[in-house]
VEXTORSE-456776 format. One record per residue: x, y, z of N, C-alpha, C, CB in turn. Coordinates in steps of 0.1 Angstrom, whole numbers, padded with zeros to 4 digits, always signed. Glycine has a CB too. Layout:
BEGIN
XYZXYZXYZXYZ;...
END
This chain:
BEGIN
-0382+0119+0201-0369+0115+0199-0362+0116+0184-0369+0100+0203;-0371+0113+0178-0367+0112+0161-0357+0126+0159-0384+0114+0148;-0367+0137+0164-0363+0152+0162-0348+0157+0167-0374+0160+0170;-0344+0145+0178-0334+0152+0185-0318+0147+0177-0336+0147+0204;-0310+0155+0178-0302+0153+0169-0286+0154+0179-0306+0164+0156;-0275+0149+0173-0264+0152+0180-0257+0164+0180-0256+0143+0176;-0254+0170+0191-0250+0185+0190-0260+0195+0196-0249+0189+0175;-0268+0190+0194-0282+0198+0202-0283+0203+0214-0293+0191+0204;-0283+0214+0216-0281+0221+0233-0297+0220+0235-0273+0241+0236;-0295+0213+0249-0306+0214+0261-0309+0218+0271-0308+0207+0264;-0319+0222+0278-0317+0222+0292-0324+0211+0298-0322+0235+0298;-0318+0205+0309-0322+0192+0317-0323+0194+0331-0311+0180+0315;-0332+0188+0336-0335+0189+0350-0329+0176+0359-0350+0190+0351;-0323+0174+0366-0319+0164+0374-0326+0159+0382-0311+0166+0378;-0329+0144+0377-0342+0136+0384-0335+0127+0395-0351+0126+0372;-0325+0125+0394-0316+0113+0398-0304+0114+0400-0316+0103+0389;-0296+0113+0414-0279+0111+0410-0276+0096+0411-0268+0119+0422;-0265+0091+0405-0262+0079+0406-0247+0078+0409-0265+0073+0395;-0242+0068+0409-0230+0067+0415-0223+0072+0406-0226+0056+0419;-0224+0068+0394-0216+0074+0382-0218+0086+0372-0214+0064+0374;-0229+0096+0380-0235+0104+0370-0249+0109+0376-0236+0094+0356;-0256+0109+0365-0271+0114+0369-0279+0114+0357-0271+0130+0376;-0294+0114+0363-0305+0112+0349-0312+0127+0350-0319+0095+0350;-0313+0130+0338-0318+0143+0335-0334+0142+0327-0307+0149+0326;-0341+0149+0332-0354+0153+0326-0350+0162+0316-0364+0160+0336;-0354+0161+0298-0350+0169+0291-0361+0172+0284-0340+0166+0286;-0371+0170+0291-0388+0175+0284-0389+0167+0273-0391+0194+0279;-0403+0169+0269-0411+0161+0257-0411+0142+0260-0401+0165+0240;-0408+0143+0276-0407+0128+0279-0397+0120+0279-0413+0123+0271;-0385+0126+0273-0369+0120+0273-0362+0124+0283-0360+0124+0260;-0354+0113+0288-0345+0113+0299-0330+0110+0291-0349+0102+0311;-0322+0118+0299-0307+0119+0293-0298+0113+0301-0301+0133+0291;-0289+0108+0301-0280+0106+0310-0265+0109+0308-0282+0093+0312;-0259+0116+0322-0248+0123+0324-0237+0118+0330-0251+0133+0330;-0228+0110+0324-0217+0102+0333-0208+0116+0340-0206+0088+0322;-0204+0109+0349-0190+0120+0355-0180+0123+0345-0180+0114+0369;-0177+0114+0335-0163+0120+0329-0168+0131+0319-0153+0109+0321;-0183+0132+0318-0188+0146+0308-0189+0156+0319-0204+0144+0299;-0186+0158+0330-0188+0169+0344-0180+0183+0337-0179+0163+0363;-0167+0177+0333-0157+0191+0330-0142+0180+0333-0161+0207+0346;-0134+0190+0333-0118+0187+0331-0117+0178+0344-0106+0203+0330;-0106+0169+0341-0103+0164+0357-0110+0149+0358-0111+0176+0370;-0106+0147+0370-0109+0134+0375-0123+0137+0384-0096+0127+0383;-0135+0133+0381-0146+0136+0388-0152+0126+0396-0155+0142+0380;-0153+0123+0408-0157+0109+0413-0169+0107+0415-0153+0106+0426;-0179+0121+0420-0192+0121+0423-0200+0130+0416-0192+0123+0436;-0211+0125+0408-0219+0137+0405-0223+0149+0415-0230+0131+0402;-0228+0142+0425-0234+0152+0438-0222+0161+0446-0242+0141+0452;-0211+0161+0437-0204+0171+0441-0207+0185+0434-0191+0167+0438;-0209+0181+0422-0215+0194+0414-0226+0198+0410-0211+0194+0403;-0240+0188+0417-0253+0190+0414-0262+0184+0424-0255+0186+0400;-0275+0187+0422-0283+0183+0434-0294+0177+0423-0288+0196+0446;-0305+0169+0428-0317+0166+0426-0325+0181+0422-0321+0157+0438;-0328+0182+0411-0337+0195+0409-0331+0205+0402-0341+0202+0420;-0319+0206+0402-0310+0213+0395-0312+0216+0379-0300+0206+0397;-0310+0226+0372-0311+0225+0359-0298+0229+0354-0322+0232+0355;-0296+0223+0343-0284+0222+0337-0286+0224+0322-0278+0209+0341;-0274+0232+0314-0274+0231+0297-0263+0222+0293-0272+0246+0289;-0271+0212+0287-0263+0201+0282-0262+0199+0268-0266+0190+0287;-0256+0192+0260-0256+0191+0248-0253+0173+0244-0243+0202+0243;-0263+0168+0235-0266+0156+0232-0253+0155+0222-0281+0154+0227;-0243+0142+0228-0231+0138+0220-0237+0123+0215-0216+0138+0231;-0246+0115+0220-0247+0105+0214-0260+0098+0217-0236+0097+0218;-0270+0090+0207-0282+0085+0209-0280+0071+0204-0293+0094+0203;-0283+0061+0214-0283+0050+0209-0293+0041+0216-0270+0047+0208;-0302+0034+0206-0308+0022+0210-0320+0031+0219-0296+0010+0218;-0324+0042+0212-0335+0051+0221-0328+0058+0236-0349+0040+0226;-0316+0054+0238-0310+0062+0251-0304+0077+0247-0297+0052+0257;-0303+0086+0252-0297+0097+0249-0288+0103+0260-0308+0105+0246;-0271+0104+0256-0263+0108+0265-0262+0119+0262-0253+0102+0265;-0254+0126+0272-0256+0144+0272-0242+0147+0280-0273+0152+0283;-0235+0156+0273-0222+0164+0284-0226+0178+0285-0204+0163+0278;-0222+0184+0297-0226+0196+0299-0220+0204+0291-0224+0200+0312;-0229+0213+0286-0229+0223+0271-0209+0227+0271-0243+0243+0274;-0205+0228+0284-0195+0237+0281-0182+0227+0283-0196+0251+0290;-0186+0214+0284-0176+0204+0289-0166+0198+0277-0184+0193+0295;-0154+0198+0280-0146+0192+0272-0150+0180+0265-0136+0189+0277;-0156+0173+0271-0162+0159+0265-0166+0159+0251-0174+0154+0274;-0180+0172+0251-0184+0176+0241-0177+0179+0227-0187+0185+0246;-0167+0183+0231-0156+0185+0216-0151+0175+0213-0145+0194+0216;-0151+0163+0220-0144+0152+0215-0152+0145+0202-0142+0143+0228;-0145+0143+0191-0152+0134+0183-0161+0123+0183-0146+0130+0178;-0173+0122+0174-0180+0109+0175-0175+0096+0170-0191+0110+0168;-0174+0085+0170-0171+0075+0164-0172+0075+0149-0176+0067+0169;-0186+0079+0143-0189+0080+0129-0182+0094+0126-0207+0080+0126;-0176+0102+0133-0168+0111+0123-0153+0106+0122-0167+0127+0129;-0152+0092+0122-0137+0089+0118-0136+0082+0104-0130+0079+0129;-0126+0080+0099-0129+0071+0085-0117+0060+0088-0126+0083+0067;-0122+0049+0080-0113+0038+0080-0101+0040+0073-0119+0028+0075;-0090+0038+0081-0077+0041+0076-0070+0055+0079-0078+0040+0061;-0078+0061+0087-0074+0075+0091-0063+0075+0102-0087+0083+0097;-0051+0081+0100-0041+0082+0107-0043+0088+0119-0032+0087+0102;-0041+0085+0134-0045+0090+0145-0033+0090+0153-0057+0083+0151;-0029+0104+0164-0022+0100+0174-0030+0101+0186-0011+0107+0175;-0027+0088+0192-0031+0082+0206-0023+0080+0217-0035+0070+0205;-0028+0083+0228-0022+0084+0243-0029+0068+0251-0029+0101+0252;-0020+0060+0254-0024+0050+0259-0031+0054+0274-0014+0041+0259;-0041+0050+0278-0051+0055+0289-0052+0036+0297-0072+0065+0280;-0051+0030+0293-0051+0016+0298-0045+0002+0291-0064+0014+0299;-0041-0008+0298-0040-0020+0291-0043-0030+0299-0029-0021+0285;-0052-0039+0290-0059-0049+0297-0057-0059+0288-0074-0047+0300;-0064-0076+0290-0067-0088+0287-0071-0085+0273-0075-0095+0296;-0080-0075+0269-0087-0075+0254-0074-0066+0246-0106-0065+0255;-0067-0059+0252-0059-0050+0245-0055-0037+0250-0064-0047+0236;-0049-0028+0243-0048-0013+0248-0057-0004+0245-0037-0008+0243;-0063+0003+0254-0070+0014+0251-0063+0028+0250-0079+0014+0260;-0068+0035+0240-0061+0050+0236-0070+0058+0237-0055+0052+0220;-0068+0073+0240-0072+0084+0239-0073+0087+0227-0066+0092+0246;-0078+0087+0215-0079+0094+0202-0085+0106+0200-0084+0087+0194;-0090+0112+0211-0099+0123+0208-0115+0119+0204-0092+0130+0197;-0116+0108+0208-0131+0103+0206-0138+0107+0222-0133+0082+0202;-0150+0102+0220-0159+0105+0231-0155+0091+0241-0178+0105+0225;-0152+0083+0235-0146+0069+0245-0130+0065+0241-0158+0053+0241;-0128+0054+0245-0112+0053+0240-0112+0042+0233-0099+0053+0251;-0103+0043+0225-0103+0034+0211-0095+0020+0214-0094+0044+0196;-0099+0009+0210-0090-0006+0212-0082-0007+0202-0098-0019+0212;-0069-0009+0208-0059-0018+0197-0058-0030+0204-0043-0011+0194;-0065-0040+0196-0066-0051+0198-0053-0057+0198-0074-0055+0190;-0048-0069+0206-0037-0073+0205-0033-0081+0189-0036-0081+0217;-0037-0084+0177-0039-0088+0168-0036-0079+0159-0051-0093+0168;-0040-0066+0162-0036-0056+0154-0023-0050+0159-0048-0046+0154;-0015-0054+0166-0003-0050+0169+0009-0060+0163-0004-0050+0184;+0019-0051+0156+0028-0059+0149+0037-0068+0163+0039-0048+0138;+0042-0081+0156+0049-0088+0164+0041-0089+0182+0064-0079+0163;+0031-0094+0186+0026-0097+0196+0024-0110+0203+0017-0093+0195;+0025-0105+0216+0020-0114+0222+0014-0113+0233+0027-0121+0223;+0002-0119+0239-0009-0115+0251-0001-0113+0262-0020-0126+0254;+0009-0119+0265+0017-0116+0278+0027-0103+0276+0027-0131+0283;+0031-0098+0264+0040-0088+0263+0032-0075+0263+0049-0089+0251;+0021-0075+0265+0012-0062+0261+0017-0050+0272-0007-0066+0263;+0015-0055+0285+0019-0046+0294+0035-0042+0294+0016-0053+0306;+0042-0049+0289+0057-0047+0290+0056-0036+0278+0069-0062+0287;+0050-0037+0263+0052-0028+0250+0044-0016+0254+0047-0035+0235;+0031-0017+0264+0024-0005+0263+0024+0002+0278+0009-0008+0257;+0029+0013+0280+0023+0021+0293+0014+0035+0292+0036+0025+0301;+0008+0037+0305-0001+0047+0303+0007+0060+0303-0013+0048+0314;+0001+0070+0290+0007+0079+0289+0017+0079+0274+0012+0082+0301;+0022+0066+0272+0026+0065+0260+0023+0070+0248+0026+0056+0259;+0027+0079+0238+0022+0078+0225+0022+0071+0213+0022+0085+0222;+0011+0070+0206+0013+0060+0198+0006+0066+0182+0005+0046+0205;+0011+0060+0172+0003+0066+0156+0000+0055+0157+0011+0072+0141;-0017+0055+0153-0022+0043+0148-0033+0048+0137-0028+0032+0160;-0039+0037+0129-0049+0043+0120-0062+0034+0124-0045+0042+0103;-0073+0039+0120-0083+0036+0121-0090+0023+0113-0086+0047+0118;-0090+0011+0122-0093-0004+0116-0107-0008+0114-0087-0015+0125;-0115-0002+0122-0127-0002+0121-0137+0002+0130-0129-0010+0118;-0148+0003+0124-0159+0016+0131-0171+0010+0135-0164+0029+0121;-0175+0009+0146-0186+0003+0151-0194+0014+0160-0182-0012+0158;-0209+0011+0163-0211+0025+0169-0210+0026+0184-0225+0031+0166;-0204+0014+0190-0199+0017+0202-0188+0012+0203-0207+0015+0212;-0176+0011+0193-0166+0008+0198-0155+0015+0183-0166-0010+0203;-0142+0018+0187-0135+0024+0175-0124+0015+0174-0129+0040+0176;-0120+0005+0165-0108-0001+0164-0097+0006+0158-0110-0010+0158;-0085+0003+0160-0075+0011+0155-0063-0004+0155-0071+0028+0166;-0054+0002+0143-0042-0009+0141-0031-0003+0140-0042-0018+0128;-0019-0005+0146-0006-0006+0145+0003-0012+0131-0003-0013+0157;-0004-0021+0122+0001-0028+0111-0004-0018+0099-0004-0043+0111;
END
């Protein structure tokens, strides 16, 4: 596992289909997780629409965390997205609102996962006003406020 690095292309064999993806045998005793959102463009509901147990797939490693390997199909647009570690504090980003919840606004900023715009990082906010202020598809300019392995926080301040 210590020889494995982000971006590496591997051949994996599907060993298990799950509700939201698949488990792949990557060889050398390693397993990888392939989530349906990393299967390709558009909305995919079931991995079984694309693959079956025993299928061999070309995948790329896009994240290694706590001994777990996350992969995307080698030709997937998901792999073209940036890792959180590729961002810099203060970097200005263009984001698209993909969701609004009690914890804040989730933005697609070209990262492997959505960035969080927390209520305290919005100018003149109130928790109840978030759904009125932000709508899916809305474009925002934000800057990177904090970077963690599992989360990218952005700010409008």
